[in-house]
PLY file of the C-alpha trace (Angstrom):
ply
format ascii 1.0
element vertex 116
property float x
property float y
property float z
element edge 115
property int vertex1
property int vertex2
end_header
31.01 109.84 124.32
30.29 107.25 126.97
31.12 103.56 126.78
28.74 102.44 129.51
26.39 99.46 129.25
23.47 100.78 131.33
20.37 98.88 132.40
18.13 100.46 129.76
20.28 98.80 127.07
19.77 95.32 128.52
16.99 93.37 126.89
15.13 91.48 129.63
11.40 91.46 128.81
10.17 87.93 128.11
7.71 88.99 125.41
10.37 90.93 123.50
12.88 88.08 123.81
10.26 85.63 122.52
9.39 87.92 119.60
12.98 88.25 118.38
13.35 84.73 116.87
9.78 84.83 115.56
9.67 88.31 113.99
13.28 89.43 113.76
15.78 89.11 110.95
18.61 86.60 111.30
22.23 87.59 110.80
25.02 85.04 110.98
28.69 85.66 111.62
30.70 82.90 113.28
30.57 82.39 116.31
27.18 84.14 116.57
23.69 83.88 115.23
21.98 87.20 115.84
18.29 88.02 115.78
17.59 91.68 115.02
14.28 93.49 115.44
14.54 97.02 114.09
12.86 100.09 115.53
11.00 99.80 118.81
12.84 101.58 121.61
14.72 104.86 121.46
17.93 103.08 122.43
19.43 99.81 121.19
18.92 96.89 123.56
20.95 93.69 123.72
20.69 90.16 125.10
23.35 87.44 124.97
22.63 83.71 125.15
25.11 80.88 125.50
23.44 77.44 125.41
23.90 75.08 128.31
23.92 72.22 125.82
27.26 73.43 124.41
28.89 74.56 127.67
27.88 72.63 130.76
29.90 74.74 133.19
28.45 78.11 134.16
31.96 79.56 134.39
32.49 79.07 130.65
29.05 80.40 129.74
29.58 83.49 131.88
33.03 84.07 130.34
31.56 84.10 126.84
28.69 86.38 127.87
31.13 88.81 129.52
33.33 88.91 126.42
30.33 89.52 124.18
28.90 92.28 126.37
32.31 93.96 126.51
32.57 93.89 122.70
29.07 95.38 122.47
29.84 98.05 125.05
33.00 99.22 123.30
31.74 99.07 119.70
28.08 100.06 119.83
28.65 103.77 119.16
31.27 103.12 116.48
29.29 100.52 114.53
25.71 101.69 115.08
25.80 105.42 115.66
22.21 106.58 116.26
20.63 103.42 114.75
18.26 101.62 117.19
17.01 98.06 117.44
16.75 94.98 119.66
19.47 92.33 119.37
19.73 88.75 120.62
23.20 87.25 120.20
23.26 83.45 120.40
26.71 81.88 120.69
26.77 78.84 118.39
30.43 77.75 118.43
31.37 74.55 120.25
34.61 75.96 121.66
35.62 79.15 123.45
36.76 81.79 120.96
39.25 84.53 121.70
38.02 88.04 122.42
39.34 89.36 119.09
37.15 86.90 117.12
34.12 87.76 119.24
34.70 91.49 118.81
35.09 91.19 115.04
31.87 89.17 114.76
29.91 91.62 116.92
31.13 94.60 114.87
30.24 92.84 111.63
26.73 91.98 112.84
26.11 95.53 114.08
27.32 96.97 110.77
25.16 94.56 108.74
22.08 95.41 110.80
22.23 99.05 109.65
21.80 97.86 106.06
18.57 95.93 106.79
0 1
1 2
2 3
3 4
4 5
5 6
6 7
7 8
8 9
9 10
10 11
11 12
12 13
13 14
14 15
15 16
16 17
17 18
18 19
19 20
20 21
21 22
22 23
23 24
24 25
25 26
26 27
27 28
28 29
29 30
30 31
31 32
32 33
33 34
34 35
35 36
36 37
37 38
38 39
39 40
40 41
41 42
42 43
43 44
44 45
45 46
46 47
47 48
48 49
49 50
50 51
51 52
52 53
53 54
54 55
55 56
56 57
57 58
58 59
59 60
60 61
61 62
62 63
63 64
64 65
65 66
66 67
67 68
68 69
69 70
70 71
71 72
72 73
73 74
74 75
75 76
76 77
77 78
78 79
79 80
80 81
81 82
82 83
83 84
84 85
85 86
86 87
87 88
88 89
89 90
90 91
91 92
92 93
93 94
94 95
95 96
96 97
97 98
98 99
99 100
100 101
101 102
102 103
103 104
104 105
105 106
106 107
107 108
108 109
109 110
110 111
111 112
112 113
113 114
114 115
């Protein structure tokens, strides 16, 4: 079992990112709002967004994105298994949450997405 977060798991295509809020299902678990589009690729792909409106400093936005990606990297095999889909995690909290809260929310969203 590998815990890597390789490039093929990063969601970067503009058309796919634009389709997620339009066509995907919405899952909410504080501090995230997640858009999930099931099927598609043979591997799950992820994108993380932290709005500049909430956090003006890039240092804080990058910290939250790093914490979220780390939680995804460590828990994707445990929570998803062989389930595939595209995910956009949008951080909606107004303050910086601890890693444990972020990890719990990510695991909950990944587990809920299997039931869709």
